[in-house]
Each structure stands twice: as C-alpha cells, then as structure tokens.
VOTIKE-209481 format. One record per residue: residue in three letters; x, y, z of N, C-alpha, C, O, CB in turn. Coordinates in steps of 0.2 Angstrom, whole numbers, plus 2048, in hexadecimal, padded with zeros to 3 digits. Glycine has a CB too. Example, Ala and Ser with C-alpha at 12.3 -4.5 7.8 and 13.67 -1.06 7.14 Angstrom:
// VOTIKE-209481
ALA8427E482783E7EA8278427F08278477EF82A8397EA82DSER8407F58238447FB8248408008278438068288467FD81D
//
This chain:
// VOTIKE-209481
METF15689421F11686426F1568242CF14682432F0C681423ALAF1A67F429F1F67B42EF22680433F2267E439F2467742AGLUF24685431F2768A435F2268D43AF2368E440F2B690431GLUF1C68F437F1769243BF1568E441F14690446F11694437PHEF1468743FF11683445F1767F448F1667B44DF0D67E441GLNF1D680446F2367E449F2367644AF2467344FF24680451VALF21673444F2166C443F2566A43CF2766F439F1A669442SERF2766443BF2B662435F2666242FF2066242FF2D65B436ARGF2A663429F26663423F2265C422F1D65C41FF2B66441DPROF25656424F21650423F1B650427F1664D425F2564A425CYSF1B65342DF15654431F0F65842DF0965642DF16657438ILEF1165E42AF0D662426F0A65E420F0465E41FF10668424ARGF0E65A41DF0C656417F07651419F02650416F12652414GLUF0864E41FF04648421EFD64C423EF8649422F07645428ALAEFD651426EF7655428EF3657422EED656422EF865B42CLEUEF665941DEF365B416EF0655413EEB655410EF865E412ARGEF464F413EF1649411EEB647414EE6645410EF6643411ILEEEA64841AEE464641EEDE64A41CED964841BEE5646426LEUEE065141CEDB65641AED8655413ED2656411EDD65D41BGLUEDD65340FEDB652408ED764B407ED264B403EE1651403ALAED964640BED564040BECE64140DEC963D40AED863B40FVALECC646411EC6646414EC264C410EBD64E412EC564741BGLYEC564F40BEC2654407EC265B40AEBE65F407EBB652406ILEEC665D40FEC6663411ECB66840DEC966E40CEC8663419VALED066540AED4669406ED6665400ED565F3FFEDB66B40AGLUED86693FBEDB6663F5EE26683F4EE366E3F4ED66683EEVALEE66643F3EED6653F1EEF6653EAEEE6603E7EF26603F5ARGEF066B3E7EF266B3E0EF966B3DFEFC6703E1EEE6713DCARGEFC6663DCF046663DBF0666C3D8F0466E3D2F066603D8GLYF0B66F3DBF0E6753D8F0A67C3D9F0D6813D7F0F6743D1LYSF0467B3DBF006813DCEFE6833E3EFD6893E5EFA6803D8GLYEFE67E3E8EFC67F3EFEF767B3F1EF56763EEEFB6863EFCYSEF467D3F7EEF6793FAEE967E3FBEEA6843FDEF1677402TYREE367B3F9EDD67F3F9ED867C3FEED66763FDEDA6803F2VALED5680402ECF67E406EC967D402EC76823FFECE68340CLEUEC6677403EC06763FFEBA677404EB4679401EC066F3FDARGEBA67640AEB567740FEB7677416EBD676417EB067140ESEREB367A41AEB567B421EB5674425EB1670423EB0680424PROEBA674429EBA66D42DEB566D433EB4668436EC166C430ASPEB1673434EAC674439EA766E438EA466D432EA967B439GLYEA566B43DEA066643DEA265F43AE9E65A43AE9A668438VALEA965F438EAB658436EAC65443CEB0655440EB2659432ASPEA964E43CEAA649441EB1646441EB364443CEA4644441SEREB4646447EBB644447EBC63C445EC063A441EBE64444EALAEB7638447EB7631445EB663043EEB962C43BEB262D449SEREB163443BEB0634434EB6636430EB763342BEAA638432METEB963B432EBF63D42FEC463842FEC7637429EC2644432TRPEC6635434ECB630435EC9629431ECD62642DECC62E43CLEUEC3628431EC062242DEC1623425EC361F421EB962042ESEREC0629423EC162B41CEC862B41AECA628415EBE63241BTRPECD62D41FED462D41EED662541DEDA624419ED8630424LEUED3621422ED561A422ED361741BED7613418ED2617428ALAECD619418ECB616412ED061840CED1614408EC4618411THRED261E40DED6620407EDD61D407EE061C402ED7628408PHEEE061C40DEE761940EEE7612411EEC610414EEB61D413LYSEE260E40FEE1607411EE7603410EEA600414EDB60440EHISEE960340AEEF5FF408EF560040BEF95FC40DEF05FF400GLUEF760740CEFD609410EFC607417F0160441AEFD61140FVALEF660841AEF5606421EF75FE422EFA5FC427EEE607423LEUEF45FA41DEF55F341EEFC5F141DEFE5EC420EF05EF419SERF005F4419F075F3417F0B5F441EF0F5F0420F095F7411LEUF095FA421F0D5FC427F0B5F742DF0F5F5431F0B603429LEUF055F442DF035EF432F075E9431F095E6436EFC5EE431GLUF095E742BF0D5E142AF145E242DF175DE430F0E5E0423VALF165E842DF1D5EA430F1C5EA438F205E743BF1F5F142EARGF175ED43AF165ED441F155E6444F185E4449F0F5F1443GLUF125E1440F115DA443F175D7444F195D4449F0C5D643EALAF1C5D843FF225D443FF265D7445F295D3449F265D5439LEUF265DE446F2B5E144BF285E0452F2B5DE456F2B5E9449GLUF215E1452F1F5E1459F1D5DA45CF1D5D9462F185E5459ALAF1D5D5458F1D5CE45AF235CD45EF235CA463F1C5C9454LYSF295CF45BF2F5CE45EF305D2464F335CF46AF355D0459VALF2E5D8464F2E5DC46AF2A5D9470F2C5D9476F2B5E3469ALAF245D646FF205D3474F235CD477F235CC47DF195D1471ALAF265C9472F2A5C3475F305C5479F315C247EF2C5BF46FLEUF335CA477F395CC47CF375CF482F3A5CE487F3E5D1478ALAF315D3482F2F5D6488F2D5D048DF2E5D1493F295DA486ALAF2A5CB48AF285C548FF2E5C2492F2D5C0498F245C048BGLNF345C348FF3A5C0492F3D5C5497F415C349CF3F5BE48DARGF3D5CC495F415D1498F3E5D649CF415DA4A0F455D4493ALAF375D749CF345DC49FF365DC4A7F355D74AAF2D5DC49ESERF375E24A9F385E34B1F315E44B4F2C5E54B1F3D5E94B2GLUF325E34BBF2B5E44BEF285EB4BDF225EC4BDF2C5E24C6ALAF2D5F04BDF2B5F74BCF275F84B5F225FB4B4F315FC4BDGLUF2A5F44B0F275F54A9F215F14A9F1C5F34A6F2C5F24A4LEUF205EC4ACF1A5E84ADF145EC4B0F0F5ED4AEF1A5E14B0ALAF175F04B6F125F44B9F105FA4B5F0A5FC4B5F155F74C0GLUF145FD4B1F136024ACF0D6004A7F086034A6F196054A9METF0E5FA4A4F095F849FF035F64A3EFD5F84A0F0C5F249CGLNF035F34A9EFD5F24ACEF95F84AEEF35F94AEEFE5EE4B3GLYEFD5FD4B0EFA6044B1EF66074ABEF160A4ACEFF6094B4ILEEF96064A5EF660949FEF060549EEEB60849CEFB608499METEF05FE49FEEA5FA49EEE45FC4A3EDF5FC4A1EEC5F349EGLUEE65FD4A9EE15FF4AEEDE6054ACED86064ADEE46004B5GLUEE260A4A9EDF6114A7EDA60F4A1ED56124A1EE46154A5VALEDC60B49DED8609497ED1606499ECC609497EDB605492TRPED160149EECB5FE4A0EC76034A4EC16024A3ECD5F84A4GLNECA6074A8EC660C4ACEC26104A7EBC6124A8ECA6104B0LEUEC56134A2EC261749DEBD614499EB7616498EC761A498LEUEBE60D497EB9609493EB3608498EAD609495EBC603491GLUEB460749EEAE6064A3EAA60C4A3EA460B4A4EB16044AALYSEAD6124A3EA96184A4EA661A49DEA361F49DEAE61D4A7GLYEA8617498EA6619491EA961F48FEA762348BE9F61A491ALAEB0620491EB3627490EB962648CEBE62A48CEB562A497LEUEBA620489EC061F485EBF62147EEBD61E479EC2618485SEREC162847CEC062B476EC5628471ECA625473EC1632476ALAEC562846BECA626466ED0629467ED5626466EC762745FASPED0630469ED763346AEDA631470EE062F470ED663B46AVALED762F475EDA62D47BEDC62647AEE162447DED562D481ALAED8622477EDA61B475EE061B471EE4616473ED4617471TYREE161F46CEE761F469EED62146DEF261E46DEE6625463ALAEEC626472EF2628476EF462247AEFA62147CEF062E47ALEUEEF61E47DEF0619482EF361347EEF860F480EEA616485ASPEF1612477EF460D473EFB60E472EFF60A472EF060D46CVALEFD614470F0461646FF08615476F0E612476F0561E46DARGF0561747BF09616482F0A60E483F1060C485F05619488PHEF0560A482F06603483F0B60047FF105FD481EFF5FF482HISF0B602478F105FF474F17601475F1C5FD474F0E60046CGLNF18607477F1E60A479F2160747FF2760547FF1E612479ALAF1D606484F1F60348AF215FB489F265F948CF1960348FLEUF1D5F8484F1F5F1482F265F147FF2A5ED480F1A5EE47EALAF275F647BF2D5F6477F335F747CF385F447BF2D5FC472ARGF325FC481F375FD486F395F748AF3E5F548BF3560348BALAF335F348BF345ED48FF385E748BF3A5E248EF2D5EA491SERF385E8485F3C5E3481F435E3482F475DE481F3B5E4479GLYF465E8485F4D5E9487F525EA481F585E9482F4F5E348BASNF4F5EB47BF535EB475F525F3473F4D5F4470F525E6470PROF585F7474F575FE472F565FF46AF52604469F5D602474PHEF585FA466F575FB45FF505F945DF4D5FD459F5C5F745BLEUF4D5F4460F465F245FF425F8461F3D5F945EF455EC462METF445FB467F4060046AF3F606465F3A609464F42602471ARGF45608463F4560E45EF4160C458F3E610455F4C60F45CLEUF42606455F3F60444FF37604450F3360644CF415FD44DSERF35601456F2E601457F2B608458F25609456F2D5FD45EILEF2E60C45BF2C61345CF2C617456F2761B454F30617461SERF31615451F3161944BF2C616446F2861A443F38617447VALF2A610446F2560D442F1E610445F1A612441F25605442GLYF1E61044CF1861344FF1661A44DF1161C44CF18612456GLYF1C61E44CF1B62544AF19625443F1562A441F2262844BALAF1C62143FF1A621438F1261F437F0F621432F1E61C434METF1061C43CF0961A43CF0461E440EFE61C442F0861243EGLUF06624442F02628446EFB629444EF6627447F0562F448ALAEFA62B43EEF462C43BEF062643AEEA62643BEF4630434ASPEF3620438EF061A437EED61843EEE761543EEF5615435ARGEF1618443EEF61644AEE961A44CEE461844FEF461644FARGEE962144BEE462544DEDD623449ED862344CEE562D44CALAEDE622443ED862043FED561A441ECF619441EDA620437THREDA615442ED760E444ED360E44BECE60B44BEDD609445METED561344FED1614455ECA617454EC6616459ED561845AALAEC961944EEC261C44DEBE61744AEB861844AEC3621447ILEEC0611449EBC60B447EB860944DEBB608453EC0605444PROEB160844CEAD607452EAF600456EB15FB452EA6606450ASNEB060045CEB25FB460EB95F9460EBB5F4463EAE5F545FARGEBD5FC45CEC45FB45BEC85FC462ECD5F8464EC75FE456ALAEC6602465ECA60346CEC95FE471ECE5FC474EC760A46FARGEC35FB471EC25F5476EC55EF474EC95EC478EBA5F4477ALAEC55EE46DEC95E846BED05E846CED35E346EEC75E7463SERED35EE46BEDA5EF46CEDC5EE473EE15EB475EDC5F646AALAED75F1478ED85F047FED95E8481EDD5E6485ED35F3483GLUED45E547EED45DD47FEDA5DA47DEDD5D6480ECE5DA47CASPEDC5DC477EE35D9474EE95DB478EED5D7479EE45DC46DHISEE95E247AEEF5E447EEEF5E0485EF45DE487EEE5EB480GLNEE95DF488EE95DB48EEEC5D448DEEF5D1491EE25DB491ALAEEA5D1487EEC5CA486EF45CA485EF75C5487EE95C7480ILEEF65CF482EFE5D0481F015D1488F065CD489F005D647CLEUEFE5D548CF015D6492F015D0497F065CF49AEFE5DC496ASPEFB5CD497EFB5C749BF005C2499F035BE49DEF45C349AALAF025C1492F075BC490F0E5BF492F125BB494F075BB488VALF0F5C5492F155C8494F165C749CF1B5C549EF165D0493LYSF115C84A0F115C74A7F125BF4A8F165BE4AEF0B5C94AAARGF105BB4A4F115B44A5F185B14A3F1A5AC4A4F0C5AF4A1ARGF1C5B64A0F225B549DF225AF498F265AA498F275B24A3ASPF1D5B1494F1B5AC48EF1D5AF487F185B2484F145A948EPROF235AF485F255B247FF215B0479F1E5B4475F2C5B147DGLUF1F5AA478F1B5A7472F145AA473F115AC46EF1B5A0472GLYF115AA479F0B5AC47AF0A5B4479F055B6476F085AB481ALAF0F5B847BF0F5BF47AF105C0472F0C5C546FF155C247DARGF145BD46FF155BE467F0F5BC464F0C5C0460F1B5B9465ASPF0B5B7465F055B5462F005B9464EFC5BB45FF035AE464ALAEFF5BC46AEFA5C146BEFB5C7468EF65CB465EFA5C2473METF015C9467F035CF463F015CE45BEFE5D3458F0A5D1463ILEF035C9459F015C7452EF95C7451EF75CA44CF045C044FARGEF65C4456EEE5C4455EEC5CB456EE75CD452EEB5C045BHISEEF5D045AEED5D745AEED5DA454EE95DE451EF15DA460ILEEF35DA451EF45DE44BEF05DB445EED5DF441EFC5DD448GLNEEF5D5445EEB5D243FEE35D4440EE05D443CEEB5CA43FALAEE15D4447EDA5D6448ED95DE446ED45DF443ED95D6450VALEDE5E2447EDE5E9445EDD5E943DED95EC43AEE45ED447ALAEE15E543AEE15E5432EDA5E2430ED75E542BEE65E042FARGED75DD433ED05DB432ECB5E0433EC75E142FECF5D4436ASPECC5E4438EC75E943AEC75EF435EC25F1433EC85EC441ILEECD5F0432ECE5F542DECA5F3427EC75F7423ED55F742BGLYECB5EC425EC85EA41FEC05E941FEBD5E941AECA5E341EARGEBD5E9425EB65E8426EB35ED42AEAD5EC42DEB45E1429ALAEB55F342AEB35F942EEAE5FD42AEAC60242DEB85FD430GLYEAB5FA424EA65FE421EA960441EEA560A41EEA05FF425LEUEAF60441CEB260A419EB260B412EB560F40FEBA60A41CGLYEAE60740FEAE607407EB4604404EB66063FFEAD60E405LEUEB75FF408EBE5FC406EBC5F5402EC15F2400EC35FB40C
//
C-alpha cells in the first residue's frame, strides 16, 4: 500500500488506525486488514470525533508537549518577529475571520489554517531548532488536530485564541504571548474532555 500510494509506512499505519477506530476496517495482527463496512455515508466530523474518543489519552499527552514547546515559541516570536512575519500571521487570521463570517470555515480548512498559523509563529521565533521541533510535533499530531477541529465551535474558539496570541506578539509582549498560548492549548484539552465523546 505504501508503494502504491507513494507514502510512508507510518502514514499507512496511521490511516489504518483511524479507519479501525471508526469501525470501517479491522486489523488482525499477522493476518491483514479486513473491510467491515463501506465508508460511504460516513460523516467526516463523526469519524474524527470517534477517532478522538479512541485516542483521547494519547492526544492529551501530546498536547502537554505542545503546551511546553509552543509557549516558548510564542514568547520568542513576540521578541523577534519581523514585520513581514507579523503581516503573514495577520493575513492568515484575516482569512480565518472572513471564512467564519461567511459560515464557510469547514473543519478541514480550519485545520489547514491552524497549521499555517502555528508554523508561521514557529518561524517568527527565530530559532531554527524550535521551528523544526514545533513542525515535527505538529506533524505527529496531524490526526489529533484534524479531529479536534471537528468538535463543534472549536474552529471559532481556536481563531479567538490565535488572535489573542497574535495581538500579544504584535505588542511585543513575550509573557502575554506565552500565557495566551498556554490558555489556547489548555482550552483545546478542556474541549476534548467535554465534547460529548463518551470520554
């Protein structure tokens, strides 16, 4: 499968984990993968929420890592971001607000914009090692972040959190940016806990 789709084996394993979590396939160790039902008609949000329920503890553990890492990233960005980097982040936020205003911010688009914002913030930290770590952790959490955006109202809440982070960065307020990032990550964790996922 990895060769056929030209992706890595970990990518295939992650896809199978998601499909197994939502009951589309069954993975039998040493025997293979068996389709249990057609994915036709499976609501994307329902699928991701089921995945999130299955992997709740893993998601929350990775969020603890993100909180520690990205709080530092935000503080450094407040000290070091260039005008071009600030403009890039502002542009991302304007795109988010426009889509929200039109009611056109799907979970998939919200996820993509979330990634762009956090990567832009990491670049603005001016630390290439922190940037690589942040992108690496973000990559490890791809499914987690996609699933989180399926929680009702999470996309808007993330937009408000990102705006607060950006406002602190623009004010050149490292403590404010750090605290806003910590509040953001902790709010995501709280939403996962009370999203009615049977957790």
